Backbone and ligand atoms as CSV (ligand in chain L), in Angstrom:
chain,resi,resn,atom,element,x,y,z
A,1,MET,N,N,-27.618,-0.250,-3.352
A,1,MET,CA,C,-27.013,-1.283,-4.329
A,1,MET,C,C,-26.025,-0.769,-5.202
A,2,LEU,N,N,-24.963,-1.653,-5.336
A,2,LEU,CA,C,-23.898,-1.316,-6.260
A,2,LEU,C,C,-24.124,-1.593,-7.719
A,3,SER,N,N,-23.703,-0.771,-8.624
A,3,SER,CA,C,-23.831,-1.005,-10.058
A,3,SER,C,C,-22.794,-2.124,-10.326
A,4,ASN,N,N,-23.004,-2.968,-11.392
A,4,ASN,CA,C,-21.909,-3.912,-11.776
A,4,ASN,C,C,-20.670,-3.188,-12.050
A,5,LYS,N,N,-20.616,-2.050,-12.639
A,5,LYS,CA,C,-19.367,-1.473,-12.988
A,5,LYS,C,C,-18.560,-1.032,-11.767
A,6,ILE,N,N,-19.394,-0.494,-10.690
A,6,ILE,CA,C,-18.628,-0.048,-9.518
A,6,ILE,C,C,-18.178,-1.320,-8.828
A,7,GLU,N,N,-18.965,-2.306,-8.636
A,7,GLU,CA,C,-18.724,-3.540,-8.051
A,7,GLU,C,C,-17.479,-4.232,-8.678
A,8,LYS,N,N,-17.363,-4.251,-9.839
A,8,LYS,CA,C,-16.140,-4.740,-10.462
A,8,LYS,C,C,-14.878,-3.950,-10.233
A,9,ALA,N,N,-15.073,-2.664,-10.199
A,9,ALA,CA,C,-13.965,-1.783,-9.828
A,9,ALA,C,C,-13.587,-1.982,-8.613
A,10,ILE,N,N,-14.369,-2.054,-7.603
A,10,ILE,CA,C,-14.046,-2.232,-6.232
A,10,ILE,C,C,-13.342,-3.557,-5.998
A,11,ASN,N,N,-13.924,-4.477,-6.613
A,11,ASN,CA,C,-13.218,-5.886,-6.468
A,11,ASN,C,C,-11.752,-5.721,-7.055
A,12,LYS,N,N,-11.677,-5.117,-8.079
A,12,LYS,CA,C,-10.292,-4.915,-8.639
A,12,LYS,C,C,-9.322,-4.314,-7.712
A,13,GLN,N,N,-9.892,-3.267,-6.969
A,13,GLN,CA,C,-9.180,-2.542,-6.086
A,13,GLN,C,C,-8.848,-3.529,-4.727
A,14,ILE,N,N,-9.688,-4.189,-4.542
A,14,ILE,CA,C,-9.447,-5.238,-3.256
A,14,ILE,C,C,-8.291,-5.995,-3.663
A,15,ASN,N,N,-8.213,-6.552,-4.882
A,15,ASN,CA,C,-7.152,-7.448,-5.369
A,15,ASN,C,C,-5.802,-6.565,-5.231
A,16,HIS,N,N,-5.962,-5.303,-5.741
A,16,HIS,CA,C,-4.720,-4.519,-5.678
A,16,HIS,C,C,-4.106,-4.393,-4.333
A,17,GLU,N,N,-5.116,-4.076,-3.338
A,17,GLU,CA,C,-4.730,-3.850,-2.017
A,17,GLU,C,C,-3.909,-5.158,-1.387
A,18,PHE,N,N,-4.506,-6.307,-1.702
A,18,PHE,CA,C,-4.091,-7.554,-1.235
A,18,PHE,C,C,-2.658,-7.772,-1.928
A,19,THR,N,N,-2.490,-7.471,-3.224
A,19,THR,CA,C,-1.207,-7.509,-3.976
A,19,THR,C,C,-0.243,-6.686,-3.426
A,20,THR,N,N,-0.640,-5.574,-2.876
A,20,THR,CA,C,0.306,-4.525,-2.403
A,20,THR,C,C,0.808,-5.070,-0.945
A,21,ALA,N,N,-0.211,-5.542,-0.310
A,21,ALA,CA,C,0.111,-6.290,1.004
A,21,ALA,C,C,1.227,-7.341,0.935
A,22,TYR,N,N,0.999,-8.098,0.000
A,22,TYR,CA,C,1.884,-9.228,-0.329
A,22,TYR,C,C,3.273,-8.760,-0.716
A,23,THR,N,N,3.301,-7.769,-1.546
A,23,THR,CA,C,4.617,-7.143,-1.984
A,23,THR,C,C,5.316,-6.505,-0.785
A,24,TYR,N,N,4.548,-5.845,0.107
A,24,TYR,CA,C,5.368,-5.322,1.349
A,24,TYR,C,C,5.730,-6.409,2.195
A,25,LEU,N,N,5.009,-7.567,2.147
A,25,LEU,CA,C,5.424,-8.705,2.982
A,25,LEU,C,C,6.877,-9.330,2.472
A,26,ALA,N,N,6.919,-9.257,1.136
A,26,ALA,CA,C,8.050,-9.909,0.407
A,26,ALA,C,C,9.273,-8.850,0.727
A,27,MET,N,N,8.870,-7.499,0.755
A,27,MET,CA,C,10.007,-6.506,1.011
A,27,MET,C,C,10.366,-6.792,2.482
A,28,SER,N,N,9.535,-6.962,3.356
A,28,SER,CA,C,9.857,-7.261,4.806
A,28,SER,C,C,10.872,-8.462,4.885
A,29,ALA,N,N,10.534,-9.438,4.148
A,29,ALA,CA,C,11.435,-10.701,4.106
A,29,ALA,C,C,12.706,-10.425,3.491
A,30,TRP,N,N,12.824,-9.566,2.546
A,30,TRP,CA,C,14.144,-9.160,1.916
A,30,TRP,C,C,14.851,-8.405,2.933
A,31,PHE,N,N,14.348,-7.375,3.662
A,31,PHE,CA,C,15.141,-6.637,4.543
A,31,PHE,C,C,15.578,-7.499,5.668
A,32,ALA,N,N,14.661,-8.356,6.132
A,32,ALA,CA,C,14.968,-9.245,7.190
A,32,ALA,C,C,16.285,-10.099,6.950
A,33,SER,N,N,16.259,-10.637,5.564
A,33,SER,CA,C,17.403,-11.394,5.091
A,33,SER,C,C,18.729,-10.544,5.096
A,34,LYS,N,N,18.639,-9.147,5.010
A,34,LYS,CA,C,19.772,-8.426,5.015
A,34,LYS,C,C,20.147,-7.762,6.465
A,35,ASN,N,N,19.479,-8.433,7.524
A,35,ASN,CA,C,19.668,-7.902,8.863
A,35,ASN,C,C,19.229,-6.454,9.129
A,36,LEU,N,N,18.325,-6.042,8.409
A,36,LEU,CA,C,17.926,-4.646,8.526
A,36,LEU,C,C,16.453,-4.834,9.188
A,37,SER,N,N,16.437,-5.131,10.532
A,37,SER,CA,C,15.215,-5.524,11.075
A,37,SER,C,C,14.293,-4.210,11.259
A,38,GLY,N,N,14.776,-3.033,11.214
A,38,GLY,CA,C,13.893,-1.844,11.390
A,38,GLY,C,C,13.134,-1.668,10.133
A,39,PHE,N,N,13.711,-1.807,8.963
A,39,PHE,CA,C,13.067,-1.725,7.628
A,39,PHE,C,C,12.043,-2.871,7.584
A,40,ALA,N,N,12.571,-4.041,8.007
A,40,ALA,CA,C,11.640,-5.355,7.877
A,40,ALA,C,C,10.355,-5.121,8.694
A,41,HIS,N,N,10.577,-4.511,9.838
A,41,HIS,CA,C,9.449,-4.107,10.749
A,41,HIS,C,C,8.563,-3.151,9.960
A,42,TRP,N,N,9.145,-2.135,9.633
A,42,TRP,CA,C,8.241,-1.082,8.908
A,42,TRP,C,C,7.473,-1.704,7.751
A,43,MET,N,N,8.129,-2.373,7.059
A,43,MET,CA,C,7.374,-3.052,5.847
A,43,MET,C,C,6.313,-4.037,6.400
A,44,HIS,N,N,6.614,-4.679,7.363
A,44,HIS,CA,C,5.598,-5.744,7.979
A,44,HIS,C,C,4.346,-4.896,8.488
A,45,VAL,N,N,4.638,-3.770,9.121
A,45,VAL,CA,C,3.398,-2.976,9.611
A,45,VAL,C,C,2.769,-2.362,8.373
A,46,GLN,N,N,3.414,-2.066,7.399
A,46,GLN,CA,C,2.801,-1.443,6.037
A,46,GLN,C,C,1.902,-2.698,5.384
A,47,HIS,N,N,2.441,-3.899,5.565
A,47,HIS,CA,C,1.674,-5.029,4.847
A,47,HIS,C,C,0.329,-5.216,5.715
A,48,GLN,N,N,0.378,-4.929,7.075
A,48,GLN,CA,C,-0.874,-5.067,7.663
A,48,GLN,C,C,-1.785,-4.050,7.440
A,49,GLU,N,N,-1.262,-2.752,7.207
A,49,GLU,CA,C,-2.100,-1.672,6.910
A,49,GLU,C,C,-2.756,-1.824,5.571
A,50,GLU,N,N,-2.042,-2.514,4.584
A,50,GLU,CA,C,-2.648,-2.642,3.413
A,50,GLU,C,C,-3.811,-3.758,3.474
A,51,LEU,N,N,-3.629,-4.694,4.393
A,51,LEU,CA,C,-4.806,-5.705,4.605
A,51,LEU,C,C,-5.997,-4.905,5.165
A,52,THR,N,N,-5.843,-3.892,5.946
A,52,THR,CA,C,-7.033,-3.281,6.460
A,52,THR,C,C,-7.573,-2.435,5.340
A,53,HIS,N,N,-6.744,-1.955,4.570
A,53,HIS,CA,C,-7.427,-1.264,3.339
A,53,HIS,C,C,-8.275,-2.215,2.585
A,54,ALA,N,N,-7.705,-3.390,2.269
A,54,ALA,CA,C,-8.557,-4.463,1.533
A,54,ALA,C,C,-9.891,-4.711,2.295
A,55,ALA,N,N,-9.679,-4.952,3.673
A,55,ALA,CA,C,-10.947,-5.168,4.428
A,55,ALA,C,C,-11.866,-4.111,4.359
A,56,LYS,N,N,-11.475,-2.824,4.342
A,56,LYS,CA,C,-12.480,-1.774,4.319
A,56,LYS,C,C,-13.409,-1.749,3.103
A,57,LEU,N,N,-12.574,-2.130,1.974
A,57,LEU,CA,C,-13.306,-2.269,0.687
A,57,LEU,C,C,-14.130,-3.421,0.611
A,58,PHE,N,N,-13.699,-4.526,1.178
A,58,PHE,CA,C,-14.424,-5.917,1.284
A,58,PHE,C,C,-15.837,-5.582,2.133
A,59,ASP,N,N,-15.588,-4.829,3.234
A,59,ASP,CA,C,-16.852,-4.650,4.118
A,59,ASP,C,C,-17.824,-3.784,3.367
A,60,PHE,N,N,-17.249,-2.741,2.631
A,60,PHE,CA,C,-18.063,-1.775,1.952
A,60,PHE,C,C,-18.907,-2.463,0.848
A,61,VAL,N,N,-18.327,-3.356,0.094
A,61,VAL,CA,C,-19.125,-4.021,-0.924
A,61,VAL,C,C,-20.250,-4.856,-0.241
A,62,ILE,N,N,-19.896,-5.548,0.827
A,62,ILE,CA,C,-20.926,-6.315,1.491
A,62,ILE,C,C,-22.088,-5.444,2.004
A,63,ASP,N,N,-21.695,-4.456,2.683
A,63,ASP,CA,C,-22.640,-3.417,3.242
A,63,ASP,C,C,-23.637,-2.874,2.155
A,64,ARG,N,N,-23.031,-2.702,0.918
A,64,ARG,CA,C,-24.035,-2.169,-0.134
A,64,ARG,C,C,-24.708,-3.311,-0.860
A,65,GLY,N,N,-24.626,-4.547,-0.368
A,65,GLY,CA,C,-25.367,-5.550,-1.004
A,65,GLY,C,C,-24.695,-6.121,-2.254
A,66,GLY,N,N,-23.442,-5.833,-2.329
A,66,GLY,CA,C,-22.772,-6.455,-3.546
A,66,GLY,C,C,-22.082,-7.660,-3.258
A,67,ARG,N,N,-21.361,-8.161,-4.127
A,67,ARG,CA,C,-20.752,-9.501,-4.068
A,67,ARG,C,C,-19.149,-9.275,-4.315
A,68,VAL,N,N,-18.396,-9.760,-3.186
A,68,VAL,CA,C,-17.114,-9.708,-3.325
A,68,VAL,C,C,-16.500,-10.939,-4.053
A,69,GLU,N,N,-15.701,-10.792,-5.080
A,69,GLU,CA,C,-15.062,-11.794,-5.813
A,69,GLU,C,C,-13.623,-11.602,-5.623
A,70,LEU,N,N,-12.856,-12.595,-4.930
A,70,LEU,CA,C,-11.419,-12.429,-4.692
A,70,LEU,C,C,-10.828,-13.105,-5.987
A,71,GLU,N,N,-9.655,-12.448,-6.406
A,71,GLU,CA,C,-8.904,-12.921,-7.444
A,71,GLU,C,C,-7.558,-13.435,-7.033
A,72,ALA,N,N,-6.829,-14.198,-7.947
A,72,ALA,CA,C,-5.558,-14.551,-7.601
A,72,ALA,C,C,-4.515,-13.447,-7.363
A,73,ILE,N,N,-3.694,-13.715,-6.492
A,73,ILE,CA,C,-2.492,-12.767,-6.253
A,73,ILE,C,C,-1.124,-13.191,-6.751
A,74,GLY,N,N,-0.569,-12.501,-7.533
A,74,GLY,CA,C,0.644,-12.949,-8.236
A,74,GLY,C,C,1.880,-13.067,-7.251
A,75,LYS,N,N,2.891,-13.669,-7.665
A,75,LYS,CA,C,4.105,-13.703,-6.840
A,75,LYS,C,C,4.733,-12.378,-6.841
A,76,PRO,N,N,5.102,-11.894,-5.588
A,76,PRO,CA,C,5.707,-10.622,-5.552
A,76,PRO,C,C,7.202,-10.600,-5.748
A,77,LYS,N,N,7.740,-9.561,-6.129
A,77,LYS,CA,C,9.254,-9.480,-6.341
A,77,LYS,C,C,9.788,-9.564,-4.982
A,78,GLY,N,N,10.752,-10.420,-5.034
A,78,GLY,CA,C,11.458,-10.850,-3.736
A,78,GLY,C,C,12.865,-10.431,-3.490
A,79,ASP,N,N,13.344,-9.913,-4.529
A,79,ASP,CA,C,14.860,-9.411,-4.508
A,79,ASP,C,C,15.013,-8.023,-4.863
A,80,TYR,N,N,15.929,-7.382,-4.208
A,80,TYR,CA,C,16.197,-5.899,-4.512
A,80,TYR,C,C,17.658,-5.664,-4.371
A,81,SER,N,N,18.218,-4.735,-5.176
A,81,SER,CA,C,19.575,-4.509,-5.195
A,81,SER,C,C,20.115,-3.813,-3.996
A,82,SER,N,N,19.252,-3.027,-3.362
A,82,SER,CA,C,19.666,-2.146,-2.272
A,82,SER,C,C,18.406,-1.702,-1.414
A,83,PRO,N,N,18.664,-1.271,-0.212
A,83,PRO,CA,C,17.433,-0.570,0.397
A,83,PRO,C,C,16.833,0.466,-0.398
A,84,LYS,N,N,17.588,1.213,-0.981
A,84,LYS,CA,C,16.958,2.401,-1.793
A,84,LYS,C,C,16.074,1.792,-2.958
A,85,ASP,N,N,16.607,0.741,-3.610
A,85,ASP,CA,C,15.873,0.170,-4.660
A,85,ASP,C,C,14.487,-0.451,-4.170
A,86,ALA,N,N,14.607,-1.012,-3.014
A,86,ALA,CA,C,13.317,-1.533,-2.440
A,86,ALA,C,C,12.233,-0.447,-2.113
A,87,VAL,N,N,12.883,0.727,-1.485
A,87,VAL,CA,C,12.005,1.672,-1.046
A,87,VAL,C,C,11.533,2.526,-2.294
A,88,ALA,N,N,12.298,2.700,-3.364
A,88,ALA,CA,C,11.948,3.285,-4.576
A,88,ALA,C,C,10.637,2.573,-5.179
A,89,ALA,N,N,10.841,1.176,-5.099
A,89,ALA,CA,C,9.759,0.386,-5.627
A,89,ALA,C,C,8.401,0.470,-4.800
A,90,ALA,N,N,8.610,0.562,-3.579
A,90,ALA,CA,C,7.345,0.863,-2.588
A,90,ALA,C,C,6.791,2.207,-3.017
A,91,LEU,N,N,7.497,3.181,-3.291
A,91,LEU,CA,C,6.996,4.533,-3.653
A,91,LEU,C,C,6.251,4.357,-4.970
A,92,LYS,N,N,6.776,3.661,-5.867
A,92,LYS,CA,C,6.151,3.501,-7.243
A,92,LYS,C,C,4.826,2.787,-7.042
A,93,LEU,N,N,4.813,1.802,-6.112
A,93,LEU,CA,C,3.583,1.092,-5.843
A,93,LEU,C,C,2.419,2.029,-5.234
A,94,GLU,N,N,2.987,2.836,-4.341
A,94,GLU,CA,C,1.996,3.794,-3.691
A,94,GLU,C,C,1.445,4.784,-4.758
A,95,GLN,N,N,2.287,5.197,-5.726
A,95,GLN,CA,C,1.912,6.126,-6.682
A,95,GLN,C,C,0.667,5.442,-7.679
A,96,THR,N,N,1.074,4.121,-8.002
A,96,THR,CA,C,0.051,3.468,-8.800
A,96,THR,C,C,-1.260,3.253,-7.936
A,97,THR,N,N,-1.227,3.054,-6.581
A,97,THR,CA,C,-2.447,2.931,-5.848
A,97,THR,C,C,-3.124,4.188,-5.875
A,98,THR,N,N,-2.557,5.371,-5.761
A,98,THR,CA,C,-3.076,6.705,-5.740
A,98,THR,C,C,-3.844,6.882,-6.980
A,99,ALA,N,N,-3.155,6.456,-8.160
A,99,ALA,CA,C,-3.761,6.643,-9.464
A,99,ALA,C,C,-4.983,5.802,-9.542
A,100,LEU,N,N,-5.099,4.542,-9.042
A,100,LEU,CA,C,-6.203,3.685,-9.016
A,100,LEU,C,C,-7.425,4.231,-8.151
A,101,ILE,N,N,-6.992,4.728,-6.895
A,101,ILE,CA,C,-7.922,5.374,-6.042
A,101,ILE,C,C,-8.643,6.439,-6.699
A,102,ASN,N,N,-7.791,7.313,-7.294
A,102,ASN,CA,C,-8.375,8.591,-7.911
A,102,ASN,C,C,-9.419,8.223,-8.872
A,103,ASN,N,N,-9.010,7.050,-9.763
A,103,ASN,CA,C,-9.890,6.639,-10.838
A,103,ASN,C,C,-11.318,6.206,-10.250
A,104,LEU,N,N,-11.114,5.468,-9.150
A,104,LEU,CA,C,-12.386,4.832,-8.383
A,104,LEU,C,C,-13.213,5.972,-7.878
A,105,TYR,N,N,-12.487,6.986,-7.206
A,105,TYR,CA,C,-13.240,8.042,-6.677
A,105,TYR,C,C,-13.957,8.762,-7.892
A,106,GLY,N,N,-13.292,8.964,-8.914
A,106,GLY,CA,C,-13.953,9.727,-10.027
A,106,GLY,C,C,-15.126,8.864,-10.576
A,107,LEU,N,N,-14.928,7.552,-10.579
A,107,LEU,CA,C,-15.983,6.710,-11.046
A,107,LEU,C,C,-17.194,6.836,-10.283
A,108,GLY,N,N,-17.014,6.854,-9.061
A,108,GLY,CA,C,-18.191,6.932,-8.051
A,108,GLY,C,C,-19.099,8.263,-8.425
A,109,ALA,N,N,-18.424,9.329,-8.762
A,109,ALA,CA,C,-19.096,10.647,-9.013
A,109,ALA,C,C,-19.732,10.450,-10.396
A,110,GLU,N,N,-19.062,9.930,-11.290
A,110,GLU,CA,C,-19.469,9.727,-12.645
A,110,GLU,C,C,-20.741,8.946,-12.733
A,111,GLU,N,N,-20.927,7.907,-11.776
A,111,GLU,CA,C,-21.945,7.029,-11.949
A,111,GLU,C,C,-22.999,7.517,-10.894
A,112,LYS,N,N,-22.851,8.670,-10.311
A,112,LYS,CA,C,-23.691,9.167,-9.265
A,112,LYS,C,C,-23.971,8.247,-8.116
A,113,ASP,N,N,-22.910,7.501,-7.778
A,113,ASP,CA,C,-22.854,6.619,-6.635
A,113,ASP,C,C,-22.148,7.380,-5.503
A,114,TYR,N,N,-22.872,8.208,-4.862
A,114,TYR,CA,C,-22.284,9.169,-3.799
A,114,TYR,C,C,-21.782,8.340,-2.593
A,115,ALA,N,N,-22.442,7.257,-2.345
A,115,ALA,CA,C,-21.921,6.477,-1.107
A,115,ALA,C,C,-20.474,5.937,-1.472
A,116,THR,N,N,-20.125,5.531,-2.667
A,116,THR,CA,C,-18.860,5.042,-3.062
A,116,THR,C,C,-17.920,6.265,-3.078
A,117,HIS,N,N,-18.379,7.242,-3.661
A,117,HIS,CA,C,-17.514,8.491,-3.878
A,117,HIS,C,C,-17.098,8.967,-2.416
A,118,SER,N,N,-18.151,8.933,-1.481
A,118,SER,CA,C,-17.805,9.402,-0.078
A,118,SER,C,C,-16.951,8.305,0.611
A,119,ARG,N,N,-17.139,7.030,0.542
A,119,ARG,CA,C,-16.181,6.040,1.099
A,119,ARG,C,C,-14.780,6.217,0.546
A,120,LEU,N,N,-14.710,6.534,-0.606
A,120,LEU,CA,C,-13.435,6.613,-1.275
A,120,LEU,C,C,-12.604,7.838,-0.810
A,121,GLN,N,N,-13.308,8.783,-0.181
A,121,GLN,CA,C,-12.641,10.061,0.193
A,121,GLN,C,C,-11.649,9.620,1.319
A,122,TRP,N,N,-11.865,8.720,2.080
A,122,TRP,CA,C,-10.855,8.179,3.178
A,122,TRP,C,C,-9.682,7.684,2.507
A,123,PHE,N,N,-9.825,6.991,1.321
A,123,PHE,CA,C,-8.722,6.409,0.697
A,123,PHE,C,C,-7.861,7.571,-0.023
A,124,VAL,N,N,-8.564,8.483,-0.460
A,124,VAL,CA,C,-7.986,9.533,-1.241
A,124,VAL,C,C,-6.864,10.299,-0.178
A,125,ASP,N,N,-7.463,10.562,0.959
A,125,ASP,CA,C,-6.730,11.154,2.093
A,125,ASP,C,C,-5.633,10.283,2.566
A,126,GLU,N,N,-5.866,8.950,2.718
A,126,GLU,CA,C,-4.887,7.869,3.162
A,126,GLU,C,C,-3.743,8.046,2.246
A,127,GLN,N,N,-3.899,8.116,0.872
A,127,GLN,CA,C,-2.871,8.158,-0.034
A,127,GLN,C,C,-1.761,9.214,0.011
A,128,VAL,N,N,-2.354,10.386,0.485
A,128,VAL,CA,C,-1.342,11.411,0.749
A,128,VAL,C,C,-0.317,11.049,1.881
A,129,GLU,N,N,-0.928,10.387,2.852
A,129,GLU,CA,C,-0.119,10.009,3.969
A,129,GLU,C,C,0.904,8.850,3.563
A,130,GLU,N,N,0.244,7.828,2.720
A,130,GLU,CA,C,1.066,6.725,2.229
A,130,GLU,C,C,2.250,7.194,1.465
A,131,GLU,N,N,2.039,8.142,0.472
A,131,GLU,CA,C,3.144,8.631,-0.384
A,131,GLU,C,C,4.077,9.238,0.439
A,132,LYS,N,N,3.592,10.175,1.337
A,132,LYS,CA,C,4.573,11.027,2.139
A,132,LYS,C,C,5.364,10.117,2.946
A,133,SER,N,N,4.915,9.048,3.655
A,133,SER,CA,C,5.890,8.307,4.489
A,133,SER,C,C,6.904,7.542,3.835
A,134,VAL,N,N,6.496,7.007,2.614
A,134,VAL,CA,C,7.447,6.358,1.872
A,134,VAL,C,C,8.568,7.259,1.202
A,135,SER,N,N,8.092,8.485,0.601
A,135,SER,CA,C,8.965,9.407,0.134
A,135,SER,C,C,10.030,9.984,1.048
A,136,GLU,N,N,9.622,10.099,2.444
A,136,GLU,CA,C,10.420,10.504,3.399
A,136,GLU,C,C,11.581,9.542,3.648
A,137,ILE,N,N,11.326,8.345,3.536
A,137,ILE,CA,C,12.327,7.189,3.839
A,137,ILE,C,C,13.307,7.208,2.639
A,138,LEU,N,N,12.745,7.307,1.382
A,138,LEU,CA,C,13.614,7.277,0.193
A,138,LEU,C,C,14.524,8.537,0.194
A,139,ALA,N,N,13.999,9.746,0.615
A,139,ALA,CA,C,14.725,10.943,0.642
A,139,ALA,C,C,15.873,10.733,1.616
A,140,LYS,N,N,15.688,10.105,2.765
A,140,LYS,CA,C,16.672,9.787,3.734
A,140,LYS,C,C,17.711,8.989,3.077
A,141,LEU,N,N,17.354,7.857,2.525
A,141,LEU,CA,C,18.292,6.970,1.820
A,141,LEU,C,C,19.025,7.607,0.739
A,142,GLU,N,N,18.459,8.561,0.018
A,142,GLU,CA,C,19.221,9.234,-0.898
A,142,GLU,C,C,20.224,10.137,-0.276
A,143,MET,N,N,19.980,10.676,0.848
A,143,MET,CA,C,20.916,11.636,1.556
A,143,MET,C,C,22.077,10.656,2.112
A,144,ALA,N,N,21.678,9.435,2.545
A,144,ALA,CA,C,22.695,8.592,3.085
A,144,ALA,C,C,23.683,8.165,2.151
A,145,GLY,N,N,23.321,8.004,1.016
A,145,GLY,CA,C,24.408,7.679,-0.219
A,145,GLY,C,C,25.038,6.359,0.149
A,146,ALA,N,N,26.385,6.341,0.198
A,146,ALA,CA,C,27.130,5.125,0.517
A,146,ALA,C,C,27.350,4.907,1.946
A,147,SER,N,N,26.771,5.574,2.794
A,147,SER,CA,C,27.076,5.483,4.282
A,147,SER,C,C,26.236,4.543,4.837
A,148,ASN,N,N,26.925,3.323,5.260
A,148,ASN,CA,C,26.179,2.296,5.920
A,148,ASN,C,C,25.683,2.694,7.302
A,149,GLY,N,N,26.568,3.613,7.910
A,149,GLY,CA,C,26.265,4.008,9.335
A,149,GLY,C,C,24.925,4.698,9.197
A,150,THR,N,N,24.700,5.682,8.300
A,150,THR,CA,C,23.422,6.328,8.145
A,150,THR,C,C,22.176,5.452,7.923
A,151,VAL,N,N,22.435,4.360,6.942
A,151,VAL,CA,C,21.364,3.512,6.772
A,151,VAL,C,C,21.053,2.740,8.145
A,152,LEU,N,N,21.905,2.454,8.860
A,152,LEU,CA,C,21.773,1.875,10.199
A,152,LEU,C,C,20.887,2.610,11.092
A,153,MET,N,N,21.181,3.883,10.985
A,153,MET,CA,C,20.472,4.872,11.732
A,153,MET,C,C,18.947,4.937,11.518
A,154,ILE,N,N,18.874,4.956,10.065
A,154,ILE,CA,C,17.330,4.911,9.536
A,154,ILE,C,C,16.697,3.691,9.934
A,155,ASP,N,N,17.504,2.675,9.983
A,155,ASP,CA,C,16.897,1.190,10.240
A,155,ASP,C,C,16.356,1.287,11.691
A,156,HIS,N,N,17.152,1.933,12.515
A,156,HIS,CA,C,16.906,2.079,14.027
A,156,HIS,C,C,15.686,2.941,14.133
A,157,HIS,N,N,15.550,3.996,13.519
A,157,HIS,CA,C,14.341,4.902,13.446
A,157,HIS,C,C,13.141,4.165,13.068
A,158,LEU,N,N,13.184,3.412,11.974
A,158,LEU,CA,C,12.024,2.604,11.481
A,158,LEU,C,C,11.557,1.506,12.343
A,159,SER,N,N,12.383,1.118,13.219
A,159,SER,CA,C,12.046,-0.050,14.171
A,159,SER,C,C,11.069,0.453,15.135
A,160,LYS,N,N,10.900,1.796,15.306
A,160,LYS,CA,C,10.033,2.332,16.284
A,160,LYS,C,C,8.648,2.535,15.754
A,161,ARG,N,N,8.390,2.260,14.479
A,161,ARG,CA,C,6.984,2.441,13.971
A,161,ARG,C,C,6.014,1.547,14.811
A,162,GLY,N,N,5.005,2.183,15.260
A,162,GLY,CA,C,3.966,1.536,15.914
A,162,GLY,C,C,3.094,0.787,14.994
A,163,LYS,N,N,2.288,-0.158,15.630
A,163,LYS,CA,C,1.395,-0.939,14.797
A,163,LYS,C,C,0.301,-0.128,14.273
A,164,SER,N,N,-0.158,-0.359,13.115
A,164,SER,CA,C,-1.327,0.509,12.464
A,164,SER,C,C,-2.584,0.113,12.915
L,1,FEO,FE1,FE,-3.351,0.807,0.383
L,1,FEO,FE2,FE,-0.451,1.888,0.631
L,1,FEO,O1,O,-2.282,2.046,0.005
């Protein structure tokens, strides 16, 4: 059985994962509007990945006999000044997610809820991958500078991302 404190915290994280998914979907739409279909594809796959994160937490609450309470999701930012601006925002989002996951992981230990602590281990590890993949794209865009040709090469590379 989940404590009220843990249940509330995981419900909050479910909302964050859906909010993140929605933000990536808005980023995908923005890239599509700029004819950068590789970036748009990458962001769309990322959107789907975030939905799976929300679903994992959703299932966990139910498996533990808790109650899922879904909250409203705000309107995501839909405009960016450049691909670099959008990807920098994605990295910031992942860094926020990492901080929230770390807090939740810590809360599991603090509350002696070892099942939550253990489940959250997957998310702690996943965040390393999440931050790494977005950081790599950002680093490439920084290297590209004002070269549209290089941005198009990155776009082509991102179009190859498989479904999560
Ligand atoms: Fe659900 Fe991108 O972390």
